[in-house]
N, C-alpha and C positions, 0 to 999 in steps of 0.2 A: 787189820788185825796183822799183827808184828812178831812173829814166835820166832823164837830161836832155842837152838838145839847146843849144849856143853855137855862138857867131861874130860875124863883124863884121858891119853892115847887107848885106843884098844876099846873103847865103850860100847861100839855099835852105834854112834850115834848117826853117822852118816847115812849107815845101810837104812836108821829108820826114816830120816828125812826123806830118802828117794821112795820109798815105800809109803809114806804119808803122802808126799806131793802126787806120786802117782793115784791113790785112792782118793783124793780130794778134787783131783782133775778129773777123773771118772765120776765123781758125783756132781759135777757141774761146777764148780769154783773155779775162778780165775788165779792163777797160783803163779808166783815167781819163785824160784827156788834159787839158793844161791851162798856163796859161803865166804869164810875170811880166812887167812888173805885169798885172794885170787879171784874175787866175784868182779872184777874189770879187767880189762886188755891191761891197763897197765899194773893191777894187782897180780896178774897172773907172772910178770915178770918178778915182781916184787916177793911173791909165795916162791919161785924157784930159788932166789936167791937165799929164802929166810931159812926154807927147808933142807937146801943141798948139805948134804954131811960134812963137805968138803970145805964149805965156807966158812971162814974167821974173821970175824969183827975184831977192829983192835981199839975199838972204844965199845965200854960196857953200855954206852948210850944208842948205838947204831940198832941194833934189833928193835927196840921198843919205837923208835921214833920210823923204820918202816912199816911198824905195823900200824903206828897211825896213820900213814901216808897212804897206806892201803885203804885203811877205814876211811879218811875223808873223802874220798873220790870215789869209794863204792855207797859211802851215805847219801851225796848228791847226783849220783850217775845213777844209780840202781833202786837203791831203798826207797827213799823219798817218792821218786816220780809213781814207783809203783804203786806208794801209800795212798798219793793223790788221788789215782785213777781207777780206786778201789779195790785192788788185789790183795791177795792176802801174801806175806812175804815170809818165807820158809827159809832162814839163814842157820847155816853149819858154821858155828862158831861167832862171837860178837864180845861185845865189851867186859863180859865176864869173863871169858880167857885172859884177854889182857892183864885184868887186876889179880886172876889166879896165876899165871904162867912169870910174869913180870914181877909182883910182888912176892906173891906165895914162892914161887920158883926161883928168879933170879936175885931177889933181895932188892929191888928197886925202890925209890924212897917213895912212900905213898902219898904225898906231897905232889910230886912230879906228875904221876900218871891222873890225879885229882885233877889237875891244872891242863891237862891233855886232853883228860877225858869232856872237860866242859866247850872244847871244839867241837864236839858233837852231840847234838843237841837233841837227840831220839834214842828213846829207851825203848825197850821190847815191851809188848802188851803180857805175853807169857813166855818163860823160861822153862824149858826140859834138860834136867841135870842127870846127867846120865853117870851111876855110881857103881863103882869097884872098887877093888884092892888094885892098887898100881903093880902084883905081880900078875894077876888074872888079865889084867890091861895088856901089859906088854907080853905077854905070852900070846896071846892074840896077834898083836899087831908082829910079832915075827913070822907067826905061820902066816900073815897075809900078804907080805912084799919084805922088801930091804927096808929097813929102819932108816927115817928122816934124823935130821939133827937133833929132834926133840925127844924122838924116841930113844937113840943113843945116850940120853941123860939117865945119870944114876935114879936106882931108886927112891933115894933120900928126895932127889928133886920132886920124883913125882908125887911121893908123899906129901912133901908142902903145897903140891898144886891143889891135890886133892883137899886137905885141911884146910886151905882159902877158899876152895868152891863150897864146903860144906860151912864154912863161916859166913859166906855173903848169902846162902838159902836162908840163915837162922836169922840173918839180917831183914830180908826181904821174902818173906813165905809166903806171900800173896801172889808174888810175879813169880820163885823160883820153886819149881816144884821137884822136889829130889827121887829118881827113879832109879830102882834098882836093877842093873842091867847086867846082872849075873844069870837070866833066865832067856831061852829061848827065842830065838828071832820073832816067828809068829807070835806065842803069848804074848810076846811085851808087844807088838805092835797094836793089836786087839785092845790090850790093857789104853797104851796111849789114845786111841780112837775112842775109846768108850768114857774114859776118864779125865781128859783132859782136852783134846783138839776139838771133838763135836760139840762137846758145853762151851768151850770158849767161843764156838762160831756160832751159836743159840742165841 
């Protein structure tokens, strides 16, 4: 089972990934918890460059190429081996993030992203999309830590990302489940476990 967690900045998905991973591990499941970018040693270096608020890329395509470089290494060295050995993979961001941020946010050509995505022959079994307003999400992000390169983008940028995510969910409702992220951490965790995670594993 390959489960991904998606959403705009400040949606709380990373907190829920950790809580779900801990709960499933305690229940006896064999879990691999990972993230993009940064799920490999190479990915950690790429993540540092991508998120650094002082980093400036001179080509509009550099950023998206770094994301796919991270993903190709991640899938081949972490995700596929884990799934092949029967483990459950929980991944904080994956392909849907690239579609939302690069096509929706950056305005990258859709054919380019589709072509690059064909290099990664692996789709999630279940995707949980944490949805809330960009204003609320960015306010949470500001309270959490210093803003990274994406978090410093405009409200319009994050609004486009949100709309792109919701469009993806409409196209793939069986895989992508839209979750309201405006409630408290514990009630949200309990709902995710009861309505989505445990049923998907049964």
